[in-house]
Structures are given as structure tokens and as C-alpha cells.
VOGU-3710 file (C-alpha; in Angstrom, 3 decimals, decimal comma):
1> maehrscsda> 11,626/-76,142/135,175  10,186/-74,491/138,257  7,088/-72,343/138,145  7,579/-68,609/138,467  8,246/-67,424/142,014  9,040/-64,333/144,030  12,452/-62,746/143,489  13,635/-63,850/146,936  12,577/-67,444/146,223  14,184/-67,351/142,768
11> vasihsgerv> 17,630/-66,437/144,107  17,398/-68,757/147,139  19,327/-71,429/145,230  22,476/-69,272/145,061  25,078/-70,494/147,527  28,192/-69,060/149,127  31,292/-69,379/146,964  29,401/-69,539/143,670  30,131/-67,430/140,590  27,100/-65,463/139,365
21> fvhsvsaapq> 26,840/-63,711/136,002  24,652/-60,593/135,665  23,063/-59,662/132,306  24,749/-56,695/130,625  24,074/-52,980/130,181  20,352/-52,009/129,952  19,262/-55,604/130,548  20,663/-55,821/134,089  17,830/-57,566/136,042  17,439/-55,076/138,871
31> rliaaltera> 14,785/-57,019/140,794  16,974/-60,122/140,922  20,006/-58,019/141,814  18,138/-56,461/144,726  16,905/-59,850/145,939  20,409/-61,314/145,774  21,838/-58,371/147,716  19,183/-58,820/150,415  20,660/-62,268/151,049  24,035/-60,748/151,974
41> pelrgvevvh> 23,826/-61,743/155,691  23,620/-65,422/154,794  26,100/-65,480/151,867  29,886/-65,364/151,818  32,311/-65,126/148,917  29,835/-64,952/146,031  31,698/-63,787/142,918  29,639/-61,470/140,685  30,796/-61,317/137,061  29,569/-58,887/134,408
51> lhtegaapya> 30,342/-56,294/131,789  29,041/-52,746/132,282  25,567/-52,689/133,815  23,134/-49,785/133,868  21,448/-48,987/137,163  22,477/-49,877/140,686  25,090/-52,448/141,695  24,299/-52,670/145,435  26,368/-55,850/145,903  29,495/-53,714/145,332
61> apeyaqsfrv> 28,865/-51,559/148,419  31,518/-51,676/151,188  29,127/-53,189/153,742  28,716/-56,286/151,543  32,414/-56,948/150,965  32,291/-60,221/152,927  29,308/-61,474/150,939  30,048/-60,413/147,358  33,134/-59,671/145,310  32,773/-58,204/141,829
71> nalfvgenvr> 35,057/-59,605/139,144  34,386/-57,074/136,393  35,021/-57,717/132,710  34,405/-53,989/132,117  34,363/-51,309/134,788  31,283/-49,108/134,787  30,560/-46,184/137,057  28,559/-48,325/139,480  31,557/-50,528/140,408  34,438/-48,113/139,733
81> davrsgrady> 34,916/-47,163/143,372  34,893/-50,818/144,444  37,624/-51,686/141,931  39,756/-48,674/142,872  39,441/-49,406/146,594  40,376/-53,073/146,187  36,951/-54,515/147,055  36,476/-55,650/143,444  38,653/-56,957/140,631  39,006/-56,273/136,913
91> vpvflsevph> 39,877/-58,745/134,136  41,696/-57,153/131,165  40,296/-59,013/128,156  39,191/-58,324/124,600  35,410/-58,298/124,471  35,514/-60,818/121,624  37,162/-63,371/123,945  34,781/-63,174/126,907  32,382/-65,833/125,532  35,397/-68,168/125,282
101> lfrerilpld> 36,113/-67,642/128,993  32,627/-68,917/129,813  32,283/-71,695/127,249  35,725/-73,155/127,915  35,142/-72,871/131,675  38,133/-70,622/132,243  35,563/-68,656/134,219  32,981/-71,390/134,926  29,590/-69,983/135,855  27,260/-71,434/138,435
111> valihvsppd> 24,355/-69,032/137,879  23,259/-66,555/135,193  20,834/-63,780/136,199  19,139/-62,563/133,020  16,323/-60,311/131,797  14,220/-61,530/128,873  11,062/-60,976/126,876  8,020/-63,205/127,481  8,047/-66,498/125,561  6,532/-66,574/122,086
121> rhgfcslgvs> 4,020/-69,237/121,030  6,935/-71,652/120,541  8,279/-71,030/124,038  11,292/-68,868/123,123  12,249/-65,786/125,139  14,617/-63,138/123,801  17,701/-61,636/125,457  16,481/-58,429/123,860  18,725/-55,399/124,121  21,817/-57,338/125,193
131> vdvtlaavqs> 22,996/-60,576/123,599  26,740/-59,756/123,762  28,426/-62,206/126,200  25,136/-63,110/127,869  24,325/-65,829/125,348  27,533/-67,666/126,289  26,739/-67,180/129,977  23,283/-68,702/129,535  24,664/-71,624/127,553  27,382/-72,440/130,086
141> akrviaqinp> 25,853/-71,638/133,499  24,575/-74,493/135,628  21,423/-72,559/136,521  19,580/-69,740/134,763  17,351/-67,347/136,704  15,315/-64,974/134,549  13,362/-61,781/135,037  10,641/-61,915/132,350  9,388/-58,531/131,191  7,018/-57,576/128,345
151> rmprthgdgl> 8,893/-54,259/128,045  12,012/-56,102/126,929  12,122/-55,954/123,119  12,130/-59,188/121,224  15,111/-59,115/118,881  16,200/-61,189/115,913  19,514/-63,028/115,879  21,264/-65,249/118,412  19,553/-64,227/121,621  16,781/-66,787/121,964
161> ihirdihekv> 16,394/-69,015/125,014  13,596/-71,532/125,491  11,471/-71,176/128,590  12,284/-74,768/129,562  15,971/-73,810/129,878  15,147/-71,248/132,570  15,344/-72,845/136,004  13,699/-70,056/137,983  11,644/-67,166/136,653  10,013/-64,027/137,975
171> yctdelperp> 7,730/-61,602/136,179  7,776/-57,817/136,079  6,707/-54,880/133,911  9,601/-52,551/134,669  10,805/-49,928/132,223  14,322/-50,495/130,923  16,890/-47,883/131,926  17,305/-45,178/129,304  20,299/-43,094/128,275  19,113/-40,082/126,273
181> psppseaela> 21,626/-38,574/123,846  23,512/-35,637/125,328  23,954/-32,552/123,136  27,486/-32,418/121,696  29,793/-29,505/122,444  31,299/-27,325/119,714  34,513/-29,346/119,927  32,585/-32,607/119,580  30,652/-31,266/116,597  33,952/-30,367/114,937
191> igrycaglie> 35,300/-33,854/115,645  32,128/-35,311/114,171  32,596/-33,335/110,961  36,231/-34,403/110,621  35,311/-38,063/111,199  32,456/-37,819/108,708  34,941/-36,523/106,165  36,880/-39,779/106,490  33,794/-41,949/105,984  33,168/-42,957/102,383
201> dgatlqmgig> 29,862/-43,889/100,796  29,338/-47,641/101,139  31,390/-47,856/104,330  30,521/-50,170/107,234  30,530/-48,323/110,557  31,437/-49,216/114,106  31,022/-46,649/116,838  29,946/-46,528/120,436  27,760/-44,345/122,595  28,293/-40,748/123,596
211> sipnavlasl> 28,486/-37,233/122,251  31,218/-37,857/119,683  29,485/-40,847/118,007  26,249/-38,821/118,006  28,079/-35,896/116,396  29,533/-38,207/113,741  26,129/-39,691/112,940  24,572/-36,228/112,727  27,175/-35,327/110,094  26,351/-38,287/107,833
221> thhrrlgiht> 22,971/-37,191/106,461  24,345/-36,754/102,919  26,206/-40,065/102,832  24,848/-43,081/100,978  24,732/-46,871/101,283  26,287/-47,051/104,742  26,246/-50,259/106,753  26,431/-51,006/110,475  28,455/-53,776/112,098  29,198/-52,673/115,654
231> emfsdgvidl> 29,378/-54,068/119,157  26,705/-51,548/120,178  24,663/-48,622/118,909  22,299/-45,982/120,237  19,495/-43,708/119,055  21,621/-41,810/116,508  21,414/-44,670/114,031  17,611/-44,515/113,733  17,370/-41,219/111,855  19,933/-42,385/109,304
241> vergvitgee> 17,985/-45,592/108,717  14,778/-43,639/108,226  16,505/-41,233/105,811  17,806/-44,130/103,712  21,457/-43,376/104,524  22,010/-46,708/106,287  21,026/-49,540/103,963  23,801/-52,104/104,386  23,602/-52,911/100,685  27,378/-53,016/100,204
251> kvsqrrkiva> 28,106/-55,200/103,224  29,438/-58,716/102,670  28,740/-60,192/106,097  25,032/-59,938/106,990  24,193/-57,809/103,950  21,446/-55,232/104,542  21,431/-56,062/108,263  22,374/-53,848/111,202  24,560/-56,140/113,304  25,253/-55,479/116,987
261> gfvngtrrly> 25,839/-57,221/120,300  23,866/-54,803/122,482  22,097/-51,442/122,401  21,805/-48,662/124,954  19,572/-45,648/124,517  15,985/-44,521/124,910  12,622/-46,230/124,549  12,601/-45,054/120,939  15,634/-47,282/120,329  14,136/-50,251/122,155
271> dfiddnpqvv> 10,958/-49,948/120,084  13,052/-49,648/116,905  14,790/-52,977/117,467  11,662/-54,796/118,680  10,799/-57,537/116,162  12,792/-55,641/113,505  14,287/-58,105/111,014  16,701/-55,419/109,817  18,456/-55,561/113,206  20,374/-58,727/114,074
281> mrdigfvndt> 21,664/-59,105/117,629  24,566/-61,543/117,675  26,964/-63,217/120,082  29,841/-60,811/120,675  32,271/-63,562/119,691  30,821/-63,173/116,176  30,289/-59,408/116,169  33,818/-58,604/117,352  35,655/-61,302/115,414  38,252/-59,555/113,235
291> aiirqnpkvt> 37,834/-62,273/110,591  34,136/-61,334/110,308  34,647/-57,577/110,601  37,238/-57,452/107,821  34,862/-59,105/105,319  32,878/-55,875/105,049  34,078/-53,028/102,826  35,598/-49,790/104,111  35,069/-50,640/107,761  35,380/-47,353/109,622
301> ainsaievdl> 35,832/-47,886/113,349  35,537/-44,780/115,529  36,638/-45,201/119,124  37,449/-42,852/121,976  40,449/-42,419/124,224  41,455/-40,818/127,494  44,851/-39,795/126,118  47,191/-40,452/123,195  50,965/-40,051/123,385  53,238/-38,687/120,682
311> tgqvcadsvg> 54,030/-42,177/119,357  50,332/-42,997/118,928  49,854/-45,191/121,984  46,242/-45,033/123,179  45,074/-45,181/126,763  41,310/-45,648/126,748  40,547/-47,544/129,950  42,509/-46,023/132,836  43,381/-42,642/134,299  46,982/-43,245/135,228
321> plqfsgvggq> 46,862/-46,427/137,344  43,173/-45,995/138,233  40,904/-48,318/136,275  38,197/-46,282/134,552  36,446/-48,630/132,107  37,884/-51,624/130,234  39,617/-52,908/127,135  36,217/-53,714/125,640  36,044/-54,103/121,890  38,293/-51,234/120,817
331> mdfmrgaals> 41,168/-53,442/119,690  38,815/-55,942/118,029  37,440/-53,242/115,747  40,616/-51,223/115,285  42,299/-54,327/113,915  39,243/-55,486/111,969  38,955/-52,082/110,295  42,659/-52,032/109,439  42,317/-55,412/107,718  39,181/-54,426/105,798
341> aggkpiialp> 39,560/-53,305/102,184  39,609/-49,509/102,405  39,081/-49,655/106,176  39,923/-46,826/108,572  40,589/-47,291/112,291  40,017/-43,929/114,015  40,642/-42,675/117,540  38,553/-39,560/118,201  38,943/-37,349/121,276  38,814/-33,700/122,304
351> attrrgepri> 42,252/-32,091/122,498  41,769/-31,224/126,182  39,889/-32,408/129,236  37,130/-30,290/130,779  39,802/-28,901/133,073  41,931/-27,835/130,118  44,529/-30,563/130,560  46,054/-31,995/127,360  44,857/-35,303/125,959  47,541/-35,400/123,289
361> vaqlkhgaav> 50,520/-35,903/125,590  54,269/-36,420/125,376  53,961/-39,571/127,468  51,005/-41,410/128,949  50,436/-40,826/132,650  52,495/-42,942/135,001  50,741/-46,283/135,398  48,374/-45,727/132,456  47,282/-48,769/130,477  48,010/-49,052/126,754
371> tttrahvhyv> 44,640/-50,104/125,385  45,568/-49,880/121,702  49,168/-50,059/120,571  50,824/-47,474/118,363  51,090/-50,072/115,603  47,297/-50,386/115,456  46,413/-46,688/115,260  45,904/-45,145/111,822  43,961/-41,918/112,418  43,666/-39,632/115,440
381> vteygvanly> 40,994/-36,945/115,218  40,507/-33,915/117,457  38,568/-30,695/116,936  41,736/-29,326/115,311  41,917/-31,860/112,512  43,001/-35,324/111,444  46,406/-36,879/112,135  47,126/-39,753/109,751  49,765/-41,905/111,483  49,717/-44,931/109,214
391> gknlrqraqa> 53,121/-45,670/107,741  54,674/-42,729/109,585  57,872/-42,946/111,604  58,057/-41,700/115,180  59,162/-38,175/114,231  56,433/-37,864/111,598  53,811/-39,198/114,028  54,819/-36,703/116,681  54,586/-33,850/114,179  51,131/-34,943/112,982
401> lievahpshr> 49,823/-35,272/116,533  51,205/-31,912/117,614  49,288/-30,315/114,753  45,955/-31,607/116,120  46,750/-30,845/119,777  45,347/-27,751/121,480  47,344/-24,684/120,365  48,292/-23,814/123,945  49,993/-27,196/124,386  51,829/-27,443/121,079
411> ealaaaaher> 54,977/-25,659/122,200  55,513/-28,001/125,158  54,786/-31,021/122,974  57,237/-29,783/120,349  59,939/-29,408/123,007  59,278/-32,949/124,234  59,361/-34,262/120,660  62,655/-32,459/120,014  64,227/-34,005/123,093  62,950/-37,496/122,315
421> fgl> 63,039/-37,676/118,521  65,131/-34,733/117,455  62,069/-33,188/115,822
//
């Protein structure tokens, strides 16, 4: 194990043609990223692999196309243009299977760039806010280069790495990037109320980040005995824990624990998870395993979409042929919830875009990806109500979806349904 060095020295061991993993979401090690990008003139063909990362992704800039090529497992805003322009690639994969790609060397990693807490008295650092696929990357990479930061929370669960397993290390005291909750619109508040009406006391919840999940959580203050088993969560969970709404007492897997793979939010959230034994950060291969998810009662999975067609097909990761995000864990949890006793897989979305275009559509846009199949969707929720599609035939599905579409689009949808299904 080398002694700690400057960032430029730490990344000096990265060679042309190597595959480099970058720690996920709020844990992206920005100092190491900047130092790696500075080496662009002397590097060629370095493949950079990661999920979504907060902050800058300078290696994806056009001027570095000869030096770095992103191979994204999820497409965030900072690499979206590179993917769309052909300078970067995207791997469609269930989030639950990404650790397998690393461990089985389907995507063998040469280097993992990570961001960890300082070592404890036993020498263990924590992956903190983002264990997800990073644990598998650390375990399978030939070399691990770490940015060690006392502002990184120390979390319980799987994300511990001994200081002796870090080959190069640098120190910093940088603040983690924050994503404050945005105030929900009236439509999102209505969606939140409808979703909350589907959630039963004692349910185990999965939901992501954004205005709709925040609106759902804000509508759950009178619920009881809720549990959390989710790939990620944000600040909205904290108030419900403090009010005694989230207790996890009816969970089967990890009873009384809040289970997640990563978090993304404000400093309040990072302080909440710091050394909190109620929060368990696990490998995403565990968190998103349908066999684990289904063990919990009444799993209610709430996921978003870009558009839903009249058969129930969900596009959640592309706008037509343009890659917008990624498959992620939506299918993992939609299926896990469906298999859970009393579970409810829910797709929640506003009925229109900000431009007034329909999101309940007769057919998905040309070239759009089907993220979740029509056979997996049970509930679709908009601000106009709840469409229960489970067990419904195509004509019944179309009718239910038309009823939750925006009123100004229902006539056109009804005409399309008549032509296609004889509705």
C-alpha cells in the first residue's frame, strides 16, 4: 500500500487502454476525476465506466474523445450529450446485474476510483453514500485509488474497505454534492395523494428521487409501520422516520432496517445516515434481487416514466431513439413488488409534459425503448387518477388509461383505441 500522494501522482498508474470505474452518484471523486482528465494528452483509449454521477464529467468532453470513452451503465445529464453524439456508449442492463458484470469479468476493471470516509481504529473506510455497484468494482478491480474525506458519512452494511486494500490514496475535505428537494407542482401533489391511497399500513416502499416521490412521502404522515427497501432514497424519508411512520417492524428481510444501495440529497440526509445502525447500505445485487424484495410484505414500488402506451408498455429511459437515462432498477422492483404478498408495482407520471404533450400515448415514439413490459405493469397513476391494469385485456387497459389521460387528449386516444382494439 502506497502512502497518500497528490491527485496527479495517484492517477499516474492509469495507462492507455485500461477500463476505469468511477464511484457512483454523490460519491463521484471529483479531485481524482479532474486529475485523470488532466492526463488526457498522454492517454489514449481509456474506457470510463459508471452509473449516474453527480458533478462534472470532464472526460466526456469532445476535445478528449481520443483519450477517454465513456461506457455508461446509466446515462446522467453530464454524459447525455456524449452518448447522443456517439462519443460515448450505453449498456442496457438491469441494475441488479451490474455487480455480476464486474465480478464475473464480463466487464473486467483495471482501476476503481472511489471516495471513502477516513479509516476507523480497525483500518476500515466506508463507501458512505454509495455502495450500489461500487462494492463489486472495488472487489474486482486490479487497483483501487481512493479519495479519503471526513465529510463522507460512515455507513453500516456492506460498504467497508480496509485501508490496506487501497493502492493509492489522496485526502480532501470537500463537501459532497447536494440535491435539495424541489417543490412539487399541483399535478405532482395530486399524484402523490393517489399513490399514498394505494399504500397500506405495514407496506415496504421503494421509490426514487424527485418531486413525485417527495409528494408521495409527504402524503404518508398518517400511515403506520411502513418499511423501506429501495435502491435509493432522499431527504423525504427522514421526516417519516422521525414521526414514527417508518419503523420497518413488519419487514421480513432486514426487519426494522432501512435498506438502500445509495442516497442522494442534502447534508441533512448525509448526517442522518452517518453511523446510523437503522440504515443499512447494501450491494445492489442484494438490494435489487427480486428474491429478496418479494420476501417483504406489501412491497409498493413507485417508479416514473417518460411515456406509457395504451397497452401499458412503459418507456422510462429514452425520448424516442435518444437515450435519456437507463434501465436502472425499475424492472427489478416492479417484478419484486408484483411477487410480494399484497405488493403493488406502480408507474407514476404527469399526464402531460411541460409543453403540454401527452404522456399517455396511443403508441410509444418511434425508436423508444420499452423499459418495463406491459405484462409487468399493474398500476399507472396520473393526476387524474389510478388505472389498474392487472388482469385486464388490451381493450380494458386502453379504457383505463384513457380515463387517467389529460382530458384534452382523451378523444384522440379513444379514436386510436377504437381503430386498434375496437374500443
